[in-house]
C-alpha positions in Angstrom: 11.5 -27.5 6.1 10.6 -23.8 6.7 7.4 -23.2 8.7 5.3 -20.2 7.8 2.1 -19.1 9.6 -0.9 -18.4 7.3 -0.5 -14.7 7.6 3.1 -14.8 6.5 2.3 -16.6 3.2 2.4 -14.0 0.5 0.9 -16.3 -2.2 -2.1 -16.9 0.0 -2.6 -13.2 1.0 -2.5 -12.3 -2.7 -4.8 -15.0 -3.8 -8.6 -14.9 -4.3 -8.9 -16.9 -1.1 -7.1 -14.2 0.8 -9.3 -11.4 -0.5 -11.3 -11.0 2.7 -8.0 -10.5 4.7 -7.0 -7.8 2.2 -10.3 -6.1 2.5 -10.2 -6.2 6.3 -6.6 -4.7 6.2 -7.9 -1.7 4.3 -10.4 -1.1 7.2 -8.2 -1.9 10.2 -4.9 -0.3 9.2 -6.4 3.1 8.4 -8.5 2.9 11.5 -5.4 2.4 13.7 -3.6 5.2 12.1 -6.5 7.7 12.4 -6.7 6.7 16.1 -2.9 7.2 16.5 -3.0 10.7 15.1 -6.3 11.5 16.9 -8.2 12.3 13.6 -11.8 12.4 14.7 -13.5 13.9 11.5 -12.8 15.3 8.1 -13.8 17.7 5.4 -13.6 16.0 2.0 -12.8 17.6 -1.3 -13.8 15.9 -4.5 -12.9 17.2 -8.0 -10.9 16.6 -11.2 -7.4 15.1 -11.1 -6.8 17.0 -14.5 -7.0 20.5 -13.2 -3.7 22.4 -13.0 -2.4 25.4 -11.0 -2.4 28.7 -12.8 1.3 28.8 -12.8 1.6 25.5 -14.4 -1.2 26.1 -16.9 0.3 29.5 -18.0 3.7 27.9 -18.4 2.2 25.2 -20.7 0.2 27.9 -22.7 3.2 30.2 -23.1 5.4 27.4 -24.2 3.0 26.4 -26.9 2.3 29.9 -28.0 6.1 30.6 -28.4 6.6 27.5 -30.6 6.6 27.5 -34.4 3.0 26.8 -35.6 4.2 25.2 -38.8 6.6 22.8 -36.9 4.1 22.0 -34.2 1.5 19.3 -35.1 -2.0 20.3 -34.2 -0.8 23.7 -33.0 -4.3 25.3 -32.9 -5.8 22.5 -31.0 -2.9 22.4 -28.5 -3.1 26.1 -28.0 -6.9 25.9 -27.4 -6.4 23.1 -24.9 -3.8 25.0 -23.1 -6.1 28.1 -22.9 -8.8 25.8 -21.5 -6.3 24.7 -18.8 -5.6 28.3 -17.9 -9.4 29.1 -17.7 -10.1 26.0 -15.6 -7.1 26.7 -13.2 -9.3 29.1 -11.3 -10.8 26.0 -9.6 -7.4 24.8 -8.5 -6.6 28.2 -7.0 -10.1 28.4 -5.3 -9.5 24.9 -3.8 -6.1 26.0 -2.4 -7.7 29.2 -1.0 -10.7 27.4 0.5 -8.7 24.6 2.1 -6.3 27.1 3.6 -9.2 29.1 5.0 -10.9 26.0 6.5 -7.7 24.7 8.0 -6.8 28.0 9.6 -10.4 28.3 11.0 -10.3 24.7 12.4 -6.9 25.1 13.9 -8.0 28.2 15.8 -11.0 26.5 17.4 -8.8 25.4 20.4 -10.1 21.8 20.4 -8.1 19.0 21.9 -8.6 16.6 19.0 -7.6 17.0 15.4 -11.0 18.1 14.0 -12.3 18.9 10.5 -9.1 17.8 8.8 -8.9 18.2 5.0 -9.2 14.9 3.2 -8.8 14.2 -0.5 -8.0 11.3 -2.9 -4.4 12.2 -2.5 -3.7 12.7 -6.2 -3.2 15.6 -8.6 -5.6 18.4 -9.5 -8.3 19.5 -7.0 -6.9 16.8 -4.6 -3.4 18.4 -4.7 -4.9 21.9 -4.4 -6.8 21.0 -1.2 -3.8 19.3 0.4 -1.7 22.2 -0.6 -4.0 24.7 1.1 -4.0 22.7 4.3 -0.2 22.5 4.3 0.1 26.3 3.7 -2.0 26.8 6.8 0.3 24.5 8.8 -2.3 21.7 9.3 -2.7 18.0 8.7 -4.3 16.7 5.6 -5.3 13.2 4.5 -4.7 11.5 1.2 -6.8 8.4 0.3 -4.9 7.2 -2.8 -6.2 4.5 -5.1 -4.0 2.3 -7.3 -5.1 2.7 -10.9 -3.2 2.8 -14.2 -3.3 6.6 -14.8 -3.6 10.0 -13.2 -3.3 8.9 -9.7 -0.1 9.4 -7.6 0.2 10.8 -4.1 0.8 14.5 -4.2 3.6 16.1 -2.2 1.3 18.0 0.1 -0.4 15.1 1.9 0.8 14.7 5.5 3.1 11.6 5.1 1.7 9.9 8.2 -1.8 10.2 6.8 -1.1 9.0 3.2 -3.0 5.8 2.4 -2.9 3.5 -0.6 -6.0 1.5 -1.4 -6.7 -1.4 -3.9 -10.5 -1.5 -3.4 -12.5 1.5 -4.4 -15.3 0.6 -2.0 -12.9 0.6 1.0 -11.5 4.0 -0.1 -15.1 5.4 -0.4 -15.9 4.0 3.0 -13.2 6.1 4.6 -14.3 9.2 2.7 -17.7 8.8 4.1 -17.1 7.5 7.6 -15.1 10.4 8.9 -16.6 13.2 6.8 -18.7 15.9 8.4 -18.6 18.0 5.1 -18.1 17.3 1.5 -17.1 19.9 -1.1 -17.5 18.9 -4.7 -15.4 20.9 -7.2 -15.8 20.5 -11.0 -14.8 17.2 -12.3 -15.6 14.3 -14.6 -16.9 10.7 -14.1 -15.0 10.0 -11.0 -16.2 13.1 -9.2 -19.8 12.6 -10.3 -19.7 9.1 -9.1 -18.4 10.1 -5.7 -20.9 13.1 -5.5 -23.9 11.0 -6.4 -23.0 8.1 -4.2 -22.7 10.3 -1.1 -26.0 12.2 -2.0 -27.7 8.8 -2.4 -26.4 7.6 1.0 -27.9 10.8 2.6 -31.1 10.6 0.6 -31.7 7.0 1.7 -30.8 7.5 5.3 -27.7 5.3 5.2 -25.7 8.3 6.4 -27.6 9.7 9.4 -25.2 12.4 10.5 -25.6 16.0 9.5 -23.3 15.8 6.5 -23.0 19.2 4.7 -22.6 18.8 0.9 -21.4 21.9 -1.0 -21.4 21.8 -4.8 -18.8 24.3 -5.9 -19.8 26.6 -8.9 -23.4 26.5 -9.6 -23.0 27.5 -13.3 -20.6 24.6 -14.0 -22.8 22.0 -12.4 -26.1 23.1 -13.7 -24.6 23.2 -17.2 -23.8 19.6 -16.8 -26.8 18.3 -14.9 -30.4 19.5 -15.2 -31.4 19.1 -11.6 -34.8 20.7 -12.1 -35.6 18.3 -14.9 -35.0 15.4 -12.4 -37.7 16.9 -10.2 -40.1 17.7 -13.1 -39.8 14.1 -14.4 -40.5 12.7 -10.9 -37.1 11.0 -10.7 -36.3 12.8 -7.4 -38.4 14.8 -5.0 -38.2 18.6 -4.9 -37.0 18.3 -1.2 -34.0 16.3 -2.5 -32.5 19.4 -3.9 -31.9 20.5 -0.3 -29.5 17.7 0.3 -26.8 19.9 -1.1 -26.0 23.6 -1.5 -24.3 25.6 -4.2 -21.5 27.9 -3.4 -19.5 30.0 -5.9 -16.6 31.6 -4.0 -14.1 30.3 -1.3 -15.5 32.8 1.2 -19.1 31.8 0.5 -18.1 28.1 1.0 -16.2 28.9 4.3 -19.2 30.7 5.7 -21.4 27.9 4.8 -19.1 25.4 6.6 -18.8 27.6 9.6 -22.5 28.1 9.9 -23.3 24.4 9.6 -20.6 23.3 12.0 -21.5 25.9 14.6 -25.1 24.6 14.4 -24.4 20.8 14.6 -20.9 20.1 15.7 -19.6 23.1 17.8 -22.6 23.7 20.1 -21.6 25.6 23.3 -22.1 23.7 26.6 -24.5 25.0 29.2 
């Protein structure tokens, strides 16, 4: 009879009774890897997984435009959607630019540890763009991937040693929050809004006590979606709660905001 220790029994580990072991694994294994690679803190990018690079968006648009309208079902709608992808690709390109700028800046600080590393959900869209910018600058970047049925796969720009695969959303969110010194929220949908509002709530309620910088990218986009002033006017939030985050509209503006915040709270000169 073969003898197996409890932690060697796959059936147990994947059962409901083994859930706590799986949850602990998604805490302990990333913690060990971050320690190994001396990653002390991160700058997190949130945003849509559906956004494309300008190159890919134009390729799609030109392909549809060149096709025969009569032989292409829903030609007008497809062309309109493709044009929308081209228009929205500016956010992908801005995320690449901003990530590259931040990584270049952080790498030139002359610090011993790996500080202010770009971190994303590891997938396509804005996540890919941010990881791409970090790689172009020659720096590390983190990918906190989640196993879901669609949209999510690890993009090729994530540093392989810092690529993680999560089953539990709440453990993934923990690692977004725990190491973050700044959060940059690009345009996105339900997932992006969920992540943004959860982080703002944690700051608002004092559960996050560090000086976390929250940048909301493109004021026009977000104010078109969410009437922040109406939340204040209706008494659902306090006017001071609007100070929990800042709007930025260009990569340079966001970089300046990051540098100013970090120089104030995390890069104080000794003496």
